FIGULUM-161821 format. One line per field, with one value per residue (C-alpha): residue in three letters; x, y, z. Coordinates in Angstrom, 3 decimals, m for minus. Each point is the difference from the previous one (the first is absolute). Last residue first. Layout:
N
vexlo [ALA, ...];
px [X, ...];
py [Y, ...];
pz [Z, ...];
% end
This chain:
484
vexlo [VAL, PRO, ALA, THR, GLY, LYS, TRP, TYR, LYS, THR, PRO, VAL, PHE, PRO, MET, LYS, THR, VAL, VAL, ALA, LYS, ARG, PRO, ARG, GLY, ARG, VAL, LEU, ILE, ASP, VAL, GLU, THR, GLY, ALA, LYS, HIS, PHE, GLY, ASP, LYS, ILE, TYR, GLY, MET, ALA, ILE, ASN, LYS, GLY, LEU, SER, PRO, SER, PRO, CYS, GLY, SER, THR, VAL, THR, GLY, LEU, SER, ILE, ALA, GLU, LYS, GLY, ASP, GLU, SER, ARG, SER, VAL, ILE, GLU, ALA, GLY, GLU, ARG, ALA, PRO, ALA, GLY, GLU, VAL, LEU, LEU, GLY, ILE, ARG, ARG, ARG, HIS, VAL, GLY, ALA, GLY, GLY, LYS, SER, ARG, PRO, VAL, LEU, GLN, LYS, ALA, ILE, VAL, ASP, ALA, GLY, TYR, TYR, GLY, ALA, ASN, GLU, SER, ARG, ARG, GLU, LYS, PRO, ILE, ILE, TRP, SER, LEU, GLY, ALA, GLU, VAL, PRO, THR, ILE, SER, ASP, ASN, LEU, ASP, HIS, GLY, TYR, LEU, CYS, MET, GLY, ALA, GLU, LEU, ARG, LEU, SER, ASP, ARG, ALA, GLY, LEU, GLY, ALA, LEU, GLN, ILE, GLU, GLU, PRO, GLY, ALA, ALA, LEU, PHE, ALA, GLU, THR, VAL, GLY, VAL, THR, GLU, LEU, PRO, PRO, ILE, SER, ILE, GLU, PHE, GLY, ASP, GLU, GLY, THR, TYR, GLY, GLY, ARG, SER, ILE, LEU, LEU, PRO, SER, SER, VAL, LYS, GLY, GLY, GLY, TYR, LYS, VAL, LYS, ALA, TYR, LEU, SER, GLY, GLY, PHE, LEU, LEU, LYS, LYS, LEU, ASP, VAL, GLY, GLU, GLU, ALA, LEU, VAL, GLY, GLN, LEU, ILE, GLU, GLU, ALA, LYS, PRO, GLY, GLN, VAL, ALA, VAL, LEU, GLY, TRP, GLY, ASP, LEU, GLN, GLU, GLU, ARG, VAL, LYS, LEU, GLY, GLU, HIS, GLY, MET, GLU, THR, ASN, TRP, LYS, ALA, MET, GLU, ARG, ASP, ILE, TYR, ASN, ASN, ASP, LYS, GLY, ARG, CYS, GLY, ALA, ASN, THR, VAL, VAL, TYR, PHE, LYS, ASP, GLU, ALA, LEU, LYS, THR, ILE, ILE, THR, ASP, ASP, SER, ILE, GLY, GLY, LYS, GLY, ASP, LEU, THR, MET, LEU, ALA, SER, LEU, THR, SER, LYS, HIS, THR, GLU, LEU, ASN, LYS, CYS, ASP, SER, PRO, THR, ILE, ARG, GLU, LEU, PHE, ALA, ALA, ALA, GLY, PRO, GLY, LEU, ILE, LEU, ARG, GLN, VAL, MET, HIS, SER, VAL, ASP, PHE, PHE, SER, ALA, HIS, SER, ARG, THR, PHE, LEU, HIS, SER, GLN, ALA, VAL, GLY, LEU, SER, SER, TYR, GLN, VAL, PRO, MET, HIS, PHE, GLY, GLY, PHE, PRO, VAL, MET, LYS, GLY, GLY, HIS, SER, LEU, HIS, LEU, ASP, TYR, LEU, PRO, THR, LYS, GLN, LEU, GLU, THR, GLN, PRO, THR, THR, SER, SER, SER, ALA, HIS, ARG, THR, GLN, GLN, THR, LEU, SER, PRO, THR, PHE, SER, ALA, ALA, PRO, ARG, SER, LEU, ILE, ASN, GLN, PRO, GLN, HIS, GLN, GLN, HIS, GLN, SER, GLN, PRO, GLN, PHE, ARG, GLN, SER, LEU, LEU, ALA, VAL, SER, SER, THR, HIS, ARG, LYS, ALA, THR, HIS, PRO, HIS, SER, ARG, VAL, ALA, THR, ARG, LEU, ALA, ARG, SER, LEU, ALA, THR, SER, ARG, THR, SER, GLN, MET];
px [m4.076, m2.938, m3.261, m2.066, 0.939, 3.755, 0.526, 3.601, 0.377, 3.601, 1.063, 2.822, 3.600, m0.619, 2.234, 1.335, 2.533, 3.751, 0.960, 2.186, 2.393, 2.084, 3.771, 1.831, 1.933, m2.477, m2.694, 1.503, m2.909, 0.011, m1.781, m2.700, m1.850, m3.719, m1.226, 2.337, 2.537, 3.223, 0.324, 0.561, 2.180, m1.987, m1.467, m1.785, m3.168, m0.333, m2.382, 0.391, m2.972, m3.065, m2.054, m2.037, 2.549, 2.761, 3.446, 2.026, 2.081, 0.818, 2.850, 1.599, 3.007, 1.068, 1.431, 3.385, 1.474, 0.086, 2.810, m1.167, 0.827, m3.134, m2.197, 0.576, m3.340, 0.771, 0.421, m2.233, 1.860, m1.744, m0.170, m3.547, m0.974, m0.398, m2.126, 1.607, m0.875, m1.411, m0.594, m2.825, 1.205, m1.553, 1.742, 1.259, 1.995, 3.596, 1.854, m2.741, m1.178, 2.130, m2.242, 0.507, m2.823, 1.993, 1.458, m3.488, m1.680, m1.112, 3.638, 0.358, m3.023, 1.241, 3.376, m1.532, m2.621, 2.638, m1.607, m3.445, m0.683, m1.401, 2.770, 1.381, m3.503, m1.931, m2.202, m3.226, 0.074, m0.236, 3.020, m1.195, m0.130, 3.788, 0.194, 1.935, 2.789, 2.466, m2.516, m0.679, 3.754, 2.237, 2.977, m1.843, m1.670, m2.702, m0.290, 1.469, 0.323, m3.571, m2.195, m1.380, m3.240, m0.186, m3.274, 1.716, 2.616, m2.675, m1.575, 3.353, 0.899, m3.407, m0.073, 3.236, m0.782, m3.098, m3.598, m3.026, m2.855, m3.327, m2.984, 0.263, 1.820, m3.131, m1.680, 0.909, 3.519, m1.195, m1.600, 3.115, 2.087, m2.361, 0.244, 3.775, 0.516, m2.501, 2.244, 2.808, m2.045, m0.531, 1.217, m1.572, 1.470, m2.431, m0.068, m0.129, 2.992, 3.405, 1.490, 1.135, m3.234, m2.797, m3.327, 0.585, m2.020, 0.578, m1.911, m2.841, 0.002, m0.835, m3.372, m0.483, m2.789, 1.855, 3.126, 0.132, m2.000, 2.041, m0.380, 0.711, 2.262, 0.799, 2.815, 0.731, 2.985, m2.030, m3.670, m2.481, m3.402, m0.229, 0.697, m3.530, m0.232, m3.755, m0.381, 2.572, 1.704, 2.204, 0.880, m1.737, 1.228, 3.563, m0.576, m1.671, 2.703, 2.861, m1.410, 2.140, 3.190, 1.641, m0.890, 2.848, 0.597, 1.510, m0.193, 1.005, 2.827, 1.617, m2.217, 2.618, m1.284, 1.856, 0.052, m0.191, 0.182, m1.178, m1.090, 2.628, 2.187, 0.171, 1.512, 3.774, 0.367, m3.043, 1.435, 3.424, m1.567, m2.206, 2.973, 2.043, m2.855, m1.096, 3.452, 0.843, m3.300, 0.505, 3.442, m1.162, m3.124, 1.603, m0.505, m3.604, m0.833, m2.129, m3.705, m1.172, m3.426, m0.357, m1.836, m0.179, m2.187, m1.730, 0.511, 2.503, 1.645, 3.726, 1.516, 3.761, 3.280, 3.221, 3.161, m0.529, 2.772, m0.387, 3.583, m0.954, 1.975, m3.151, m1.284, m3.622, m2.749, m2.005, m3.638, m2.915, m3.185, m3.136, m3.403, m2.170, 0.024, 1.112, 3.700, 0.366, 2.143, 1.843, 1.453, 2.612, 3.742, 0.872, 2.035, m1.008, m3.538, m0.532, 0.705, m2.373, m2.807, 0.569, 0.428, m3.328, 0.649, 0.347, 2.086, m1.457, 2.071, m0.247, 3.257, m0.324, 0.374, m3.800, m0.028, m2.041, m1.349, m3.437, m0.534, m2.927, m1.296, 1.578, 3.173, 0.467, m0.417, 2.720, 2.528, m0.998, 0.542, 3.414, 1.037, m1.279, m3.394, m1.502, 3.286, 0.316, 2.535, 2.670, m1.638, 1.712, 1.964, 1.002, 3.090, m0.704, m0.184, 0.960, m1.797, m3.219, m1.568, m3.698, m1.940, m3.307, 0.536, 3.438, m1.395, m2.693, 2.685, 1.890, m3.099, 0.692, 3.432, 3.008, 3.360, 3.407, 2.508, 3.082, m1.363, 2.655, m0.045, 0.704, m3.109, m2.197, 0.841, m0.208, m3.137, m1.817, 0.454, m3.453, m1.794, 1.603, m0.747, m3.641, m1.589, m3.035, m2.061, m3.444, 0.921, 0.531, m3.677, m0.580, m0.615, 3.452, 0.405, m3.431, 0.697, 3.366, m1.681, m2.574, 2.371, 2.096, m3.071, m1.185, 3.321, 3.194, m0.806, 0.929, 1.719, 1.873, m2.730, m2.670, 2.065, 0.214, m3.733, m0.783, 2.457, m2.028, 1.863, 0.932, 2.777, 2.371, 0.666, 3.569, 2.862, 3.254, m1.496, 3.141, 2.081, m2.570, m0.950, 3.632, 0.629, m3.037, 1.142, 3.515, m1.453, m2.238, 2.714, 2.719, m0.774, m0.945, 3.253, 2.056, m2.103, 0.148];
py [11.286, m2.458, 1.926, 1.755, m1.333, m0.267, m3.406, m0.330, m0.416, 0.990, 1.288, m2.049, 1.268, 1.323, 1.898, 2.902, m0.581, 0.328, m1.038, m2.879, m0.797, m3.122, 0.232, m3.336, m1.535, m2.773, 2.674, 3.427, 2.396, 3.210, 3.225, 2.301, 2.242, m0.035, m0.058, 1.912, m1.979, 1.310, 2.870, m2.297, m2.951, m3.097, m2.891, m2.908, m1.446, m1.817, m0.580, m1.885, 0.445, m2.045, 2.310, m2.481, m2.835, 2.399, m1.500, 0.092, 2.283, 0.725, 1.895, 1.745, 2.105, 3.629, 2.893, m1.186, 2.312, m0.641, 1.609, 2.480, m0.890, 1.603, m2.375, m2.101, 0.192, 0.263, m3.252, m2.428, m3.125, m3.391, m1.430, m1.355, m0.839, 2.078, m1.669, m0.425, 2.568, 3.357, 0.849, 1.967, 1.215, 0.842, 2.112, m0.118, 3.106, 0.819, 2.915, 1.004, 3.338, 1.566, 3.020, 3.632, 0.329, m1.006, m2.832, m1.496, m0.322, m3.572, m0.998, 2.233, m1.546, m3.499, 0.521, 1.435, m2.765, m2.759, m2.159, 1.288, 2.901, 2.696, 2.339, 0.777, 0.788, m1.984, m2.040, 2.047, 0.398, m3.733, m2.072, m2.738, 2.640, 0.380, m3.400, 1.002, m2.398, 2.821, 1.532, m3.339, m0.421, m2.584, m1.414, m2.776, m1.280, 0.728, m0.741, m3.513, m1.132, 1.119, m0.096, 3.381, 0.744, 1.800, m1.708, m1.626, m1.244, m1.425, m1.946, m1.320, m1.295, m1.511, m1.771, m1.839, m0.533, m2.060, 0.204, m2.214, 0.709, 1.822, 0.626, m2.547, m2.323, m0.393, 1.888, m3.057, 1.428, 2.459, m2.704, m2.152, 2.758, 0.264, m3.753, m0.020, 2.883, m1.096, m2.108, 2.554, 3.118, 2.351, 3.523, 1.328, 2.433, 1.580, 1.332, 2.865, m0.231, 1.642, m3.432, 0.000, 0.145, 2.122, m0.381, m1.766, m2.972, m1.167, m3.260, m0.671, m3.785, m2.028, m1.475, m3.626, m1.096, m2.909, 1.813, 3.799, 3.077, 3.016, 2.177, 3.722, 2.411, 3.346, 1.893, 3.277, 1.043, 0.070, 0.450, m2.372, 1.474, m1.922, m3.128, 0.117, m2.381, m0.130, m3.723, m2.150, m3.107, 1.733, m2.268, 1.971, 3.388, m1.293, m1.018, 3.293, 2.040, m1.892, 0.210, 3.016, m1.640, m1.199, m2.508, m0.063, m2.661, m0.069, m3.299, m0.363, m2.300, 2.562, 2.970, 1.911, 1.579, 3.028, 1.987, 3.618, 1.813, 3.592, 0.222, 2.581, m2.644, m1.795, 2.999, m0.372, m3.717, m0.834, 1.971, m1.659, m3.458, 0.939, 1.358, m3.157, m2.383, 2.107, 0.099, m3.632, m1.140, 2.332, m1.415, m3.571, 0.539, 2.239, m2.418, m0.529, 3.693, 1.843, 0.190, 1.958, m0.208, 2.677, m0.214, 2.541, 2.645, m2.726, m1.891, 2.435, m1.517, 0.416, m1.189, m0.430, 0.895, m1.247, 1.506, 3.152, 2.576, 3.353, 0.334, m0.294, m3.232, m1.845, m0.535, 0.987, m2.601, 1.305, 0.847, m0.669, 0.958, m1.868, 1.051, m2.157, 2.633, 3.367, 0.882, 2.899, m1.844, m1.935, 3.053, m1.889, 0.743, m3.434, m1.254, 2.640, 0.413, m3.744, 0.286, 2.956, m1.951, m3.151, 1.701, m1.150, m3.579, m2.097, m0.268, m2.882, m1.929, m1.473, m0.944, m0.674, m3.631, m0.217, 1.976, m2.544, 1.828, m0.421, 1.639, 1.922, 0.956, 2.390, 1.243, m3.251, m2.005, 2.149, m0.937, m3.666, m0.042, 1.646, m2.532, m3.019, m1.434, m3.359, m1.570, 2.514, 2.744, 0.994, m1.979, 0.400, m2.371, 2.347, 1.783, 3.213, m1.897, m3.571, m1.333, m1.927, m0.406, m0.241, m2.642, 0.426, m2.922, 1.388, 3.417, m1.616, m1.926, 3.207, 2.030, 0.270, 1.442, m2.283, 0.729, m0.562, m1.715, 2.089, 1.916, 2.007, m0.415, 3.358, 1.674, m2.950, 0.057, 3.730, 0.068, m2.648, 1.652, 1.535, m2.813, m2.676, 1.988, 0.032, 3.102, 1.367, 1.873, 1.051, 3.701, 0.138, m0.714, m3.177, 0.342, m1.047, m2.847, m1.506, m2.988, m0.593, m0.859, m2.564, m2.872, 0.730, m0.129, m3.313, m1.551, m1.259, 1.522, m1.780, 2.636, m2.364, m2.616, 2.575, 1.187, m3.504, m0.475, 3.259, m0.868, m3.123, m3.300, m1.615, 2.486, m0.354, 3.705, m0.196, 2.053, 1.301, 1.452, 0.880, 2.534, 2.797, m0.237, 0.141, 3.145, 1.656, m0.913, 1.309, 3.296, 0.119, m0.736, 2.270, 3.177, m1.845, m1.954, 3.165, 2.049, m2.436];
pz [38.355, m0.098, m0.194, 2.636, 3.416, 0.160, m1.605, m1.164, m3.754, m0.668, m3.407, m1.594, 0.108, 3.496, m0.160, m2.028, m2.737, m0.497, m3.518, m1.084, m2.821, 0.494, 0.439, m0.277, 2.912, 0.597, 0.264, 0.668, 0.285, m2.006, 0.847, m1.372, 2.466, m0.859, 3.582, 2.325, 2.022, m1.566, 2.474, 2.962, m1.009, m0.879, 1.953, m1.619, m1.461, m3.295, m2.872, m3.264, m2.309, m0.953, 2.199, 2.038, m0.054, 1.132, m0.646, 3.205, 2.214, 3.621, 1.723, m2.999, 0.982, m0.155, m1.976, m1.274, m2.623, m3.726, m1.966, m2.584, m3.595, m1.384, 2.037, 3.107, 1.825, 3.712, 1.895, 1.918, 1.119, 0.069, 3.521, m0.249, m3.551, m3.147, m2.681, m3.433, m2.640, 1.089, 3.652, 1.614, 3.384, 3.372, 2.620, 3.580, 0.860, 0.792, 1.587, 2.414, 1.397, 2.726, 0.465, m1.000, m2.482, m3.096, 2.070, 0.186, 3.446, 0.743, 0.395, 3.075, 1.718, m0.900, 1.668, 3.189, 0.120, m0.198, 2.682, 0.886, 2.360, m2.257, 1.210, m3.461, m1.254, m2.594, 2.332, 0.080, m3.789, m0.511, m1.095, m2.396, m2.746, 0.110, m1.675, m3.114, 0.951, 0.676, 2.432, 1.699, 0.640, m1.658, 1.951, 1.846, m3.168, m2.559, m3.722, 0.070, 3.607, 0.644, m3.089, m1.044, m1.817, m3.354, m0.998, m3.002, 2.465, 2.307, m2.872, m1.263, 3.471, 0.798, m3.361, 0.794, 3.686, m0.687, m1.206, 0.679, m2.372, 0.252, m2.308, m2.834, 2.384, 2.135, 2.853, 2.081, 0.237, 2.623, 2.153, m0.461, 1.584, 2.986, 0.572, m0.311, 2.438, 2.652, 2.266, m0.069, 0.885, m2.979, m0.824, m3.202, m2.535, m2.432, m3.542, m2.438, m2.283, 0.483, 0.673, 3.630, 1.936, 1.396, 1.772, 3.317, 1.242, 3.585, 0.311, 2.457, 0.536, m3.067, m0.864, m0.978, m2.324, m1.533, m1.093, 0.479, 0.932, 1.067, 3.098, 0.123, 1.886, m1.605, m1.704, m1.755, m2.120, m3.211, 0.845, 1.613, m0.829, m3.274, 2.074, 1.391, 2.954, 0.657, m0.332, 1.749, m1.341, m2.546, m2.927, m2.776, 1.209, m0.337, m3.619, m0.946, 1.697, m1.651, m3.546, m0.992, 1.319, 3.194, 2.708, 2.513, 2.625, 3.471, 1.858, 3.615, 1.058, 2.268, 0.861, 2.004, 3.200, 1.322, 3.214, 1.050, 3.330, 0.204, 3.635, 0.893, 1.664, m3.336, m1.767, 0.181, 0.754, m2.131, m2.910, 0.196, 0.090, m2.962, m1.933, 0.470, m0.781, m2.982, m1.585, 0.744, m1.504, m2.958, m0.807, 0.317, m2.119, m2.636, m2.900, 1.097, m0.315, 2.561, 0.866, 3.068, 1.637, 2.696, 3.331, 2.832, m1.629, m1.984, m3.292, m1.494, m3.067, m0.676, m3.283, 0.017, m1.660, 1.553, 1.520, m2.053, 0.395, 1.754, 1.245, 3.683, 0.496, 1.079, m3.523, m0.528, m0.205, m2.916, m0.688, m2.312, 1.791, 0.990, 1.309, 2.261, 2.755, m1.337, 0.190, 2.440, 2.537, m2.699, m1.730, m2.019, m0.106, 1.444, 3.014, 2.553, m1.361, 0.357, 3.735, 0.342, m1.664, 2.081, 3.394, 1.441, m1.122, m3.110, m3.151, m2.011, m2.505, m3.482, m1.730, m3.735, m1.067, m0.080, m3.246, m1.987, m3.032, m1.600, m3.376, m1.427, m3.472, m2.524, 1.743, 1.910, m3.220, m1.583, 2.695, m0.115, m3.757, 0.422, 2.678, m1.930, 0.876, 1.015, 1.146, 2.815, 0.742, 2.552, 2.769, 3.393, 2.234, 2.785, 1.383, m1.903, m3.280, m0.852, m3.095, m0.633, m3.413, 0.823, m1.899, 1.806, 2.417, 0.804, 0.930, 2.154, 1.867, 0.851, 0.935, 3.752, m0.904, 0.106, 1.590, m1.574, 2.252, 0.802, 2.984, 1.823, 3.780, 1.659, m1.368, 0.904, 3.705, 0.594, m2.131, 2.049, 3.381, 0.423, m1.776, 2.181, 3.148, m1.028, m1.470, 1.864, m2.589, 1.241, 0.238, m3.761, m0.636, m2.026, m3.748, m1.163, 2.517, m0.601, m2.213, 1.640, 3.352, m1.084, m0.788, 3.060, 2.219, m1.496, 0.871, m1.605, m3.376, m3.263, m2.115, m2.332, 0.085, m0.854, m2.937, m1.394, 0.391, m1.800, m2.771, m0.718, 0.101, m3.308, m0.820, m2.883, m0.626, m1.136, 1.322, m1.476, m3.201, m1.862, m1.891, m0.318, 3.667, 1.096, m2.038, 1.592, 3.498, m0.618, m1.228, 3.072, 2.539, m1.350, 1.974, 3.187, 0.167, m0.476, 2.406, 2.884];
% end
């Protein structure tokens, strides 16, 4: 899983540069095409997905097919690429489609190059299709406690409609990250969890196995849990300084003041779209993967195209579609990790500089999540009697050619001293915002302080680099007074 995940984006970008494998010759509207693909068999089925996120957890009664779906899908590998609800819309807007995370995904659009799209996001707003991500609900009276076994988060005390970055911890007890995730508490017995598309099979097996184990051990105590996966749903991100203004303009309800929705918060709201239609209540979360202010919106299948077109109606001067290429450079400038590149099963949250996702209440050896004893020891530096860590995630500014994933970090070889290996680059690209080459990687503890000069071997040649703090570009998350 890791090897395919860690090369997927670079392969996708190379493919996009070489060719444009699809054309956008469409005479039927994308709305009509989407409706055909998700044509409901009954009025009840058409109505049901529009309310699944806002329904109380107690109302969920999964069918036998839903309950056993993962066991079937996880044992039958899918070779055919899937399509998001916006596939036809991407083609009609000149999207250059490439394989990524098991889906056809746009890497860029004919209207803007990757660097131009990146800069447009920083100055205006961009619309990203992230429907390839896995959206799921963890439901039941034991939902919070179950999540606290498999993640280091404090789900019981998480406020309703607040989100937290978290990690599914490896089951071997070594403190590794099986996948990173965003957890949003919708009710005491209902959590919305988003995980990576490239880890879909692995995560499905993980959650199925752990949920069955939990229900066997705790079900008799009234703490049963169950899962609903939102297959076919849209997930979109509107990012950039104009994101709030554009979203406010398409909301159907008066009295929803987005200024009061802070970073990490969420709410339900309806959106106006095509021909006077109004969407079902959509889960809107303030956050994203670019470092800019913005929102992520979960949308039922039949409404995804219409809601998207409502945003794009603001005009290309205000908002543009953006693809994987810009998304990758934006997240790297913001110092954010990509699973399979900067995180994997062998890297712990402490090594990754993610200790902040572990709240104070969960930092003891008996916190109850997988690997808690290892993490608790790593949180205490060796200078204070703890285990500490032997490597740390760092940012780098690189001279000359850009350093790519896999490049070796070595000590500066000056005055005849032989260079020693210090670590490895995990992500790297030219920064459109800074006009410099940036990279992220892991380096031996003690060499991680900002200002440390090192070399990076790029095509076998040493390139000067300096360790720097992240994010490379200041973030602009809305926290109530000014973007910070």
